[in-house]
matplotlib code that plots the C-alpha trace (Angstrom):
import matplotlib.pyplot as plt

x = [-145.8, -148.6, -150.9, -153.9, -156.7, -160.5, -161.7, -164.6, -162.9, -160.6, -163.5, -165.3, -162.0, -161.5, -164.3, -164.8, -162.1, -163.9, -167.0, -165.2, -163.2, -160.7, -156.7, -154.2, -149.7, -149.3, -152.6, -154.5, -157.0, -159.3, -161.4, -165.1, -163.3, -161.4, -165.0, -165.9, -163.1, -160.7, -158.5, -160.9, -159.3, -161.9, -161.7, -158.2, -158.2, -160.9, -158.1, -155.1, -156.3, -157.5, -153.8, -152.4, -154.4, -153.6, -149.9, -148.7, -149.1, -146.9, -145.2, -144.1, -144.6, -141.1, -138.3, -138.0, -135.4, -133.9, -134.5, -137.5, -141.0, -144.2, -146.9, -150.2, -151.7, -155.7, -157.0, -155.2, -156.4, -154.1, -151.2, -151.6, -151.3, -148.3, -146.4, -146.8, -144.8, -141.9, -138.8, -137.6, -134.9, -131.6, -129.8, -126.5, -129.4, -129.5, -132.9, -132.8, -133.5, -137.4, -137.0, -136.7, -141.5, -141.1, -142.3, -145.3, -146.1, -149.5, -151.6, -154.8, -157.1, -159.5, -161.6]
y = [-27.9, -26.3, -27.7, -26.0, -27.6, -25.8, -23.0, -24.9, -28.8, -26.5, -25.4, -28.9, -29.7, -26.8, -26.6, -31.3, -30.8, -28.2, -30.1, -33.8, -32.1, -34.0, -34.2, -32.8, -32.6, -32.5, -33.6, -30.8, -29.7, -27.4, -25.2, -23.7, -20.1, -21.0, -21.0, -17.7, -15.4, -13.1, -15.9, -17.3, -20.2, -19.4, -16.6, -17.9, -20.0, -17.4, -15.0, -17.6, -19.3, -15.6, -14.6, -17.6, -17.9, -14.6, -14.6, -18.3, -18.4, -14.4, -16.2, -20.3, -18.4, -17.0, -17.1, -20.0, -21.8, -25.5, -28.0, -26.9, -27.6, -26.2, -29.3, -27.9, -30.1, -29.2, -32.5, -34.7, -37.6, -35.7, -35.6, -39.1, -39.9, -37.4, -38.3, -42.6, -42.4, -40.8, -42.5, -43.3, -40.5, -41.7, -39.6, -38.9, -37.2, -35.0, -35.4, -35.4, -38.9, -39.3, -42.5, -44.9, -44.1, -41.9, -37.9, -40.1, -41.7, -40.9, -38.8, -40.1, -39.6, -38.4, -35.1]
z = [-45.0, -43.7, -42.1, -43.0, -41.6, -42.0, -39.2, -38.8, -38.6, -35.2, -33.8, -33.3, -32.1, -29.6, -28.6, -27.8, -25.4, -23.5, -23.3, -22.5, -21.1, -22.3, -21.2, -23.4, -22.2, -18.2, -17.5, -18.1, -19.5, -21.3, -19.1, -19.7, -19.5, -22.7, -24.5, -23.5, -21.6, -21.6, -23.3, -25.3, -27.0, -29.2, -30.0, -30.6, -32.6, -35.8, -35.5, -35.7, -39.1, -40.8, -40.1, -41.2, -44.8, -45.2, -44.1, -44.6, -48.6, -48.7, -46.6, -48.2, -51.9, -54.3, -53.9, -55.0, -53.2, -55.1, -53.6, -51.3, -51.9, -49.8, -49.3, -48.1, -46.6, -45.8, -43.8, -41.2, -43.7, -45.8, -43.4, -42.1, -46.9, -47.1, -43.9, -44.9, -47.9, -46.9, -46.5, -42.4, -42.1, -40.5, -37.9, -40.3, -42.2, -39.3, -38.8, -35.3, -32.6, -33.9, -30.2, -33.6, -34.1, -37.1, -37.5, -37.6, -35.2, -32.5, -35.9, -35.9, -38.4, -36.0, -37.0]

ax = plt.figure().add_subplot(projection="3d")
ax.plot(x, y, z, "-o")
ax.set_aspect("equal")
plt.show()
């Protein structure tokens, strides 16, 4: 699965996290330096987005492998709908432990 969120949405999310000082994993928060500093998260988001849009179609394209398909999802809402129709995975299928919550636990429709 390739979650290909449009760059304006990614940038809006990054900026919102910086401005609101949203708590991230482990209590971390984005700083104002993440906006324009030497390790700018905004710059990283732009360059990564461009690189991924150029590389992923090539990497995820041929050769077509039997039984393998690539799904390109372009919004959080598409991802939620896609995960909602997947059958539950069992531990004996090699899916590992999902904590009994499924792979889409905690996903949001928020932009």
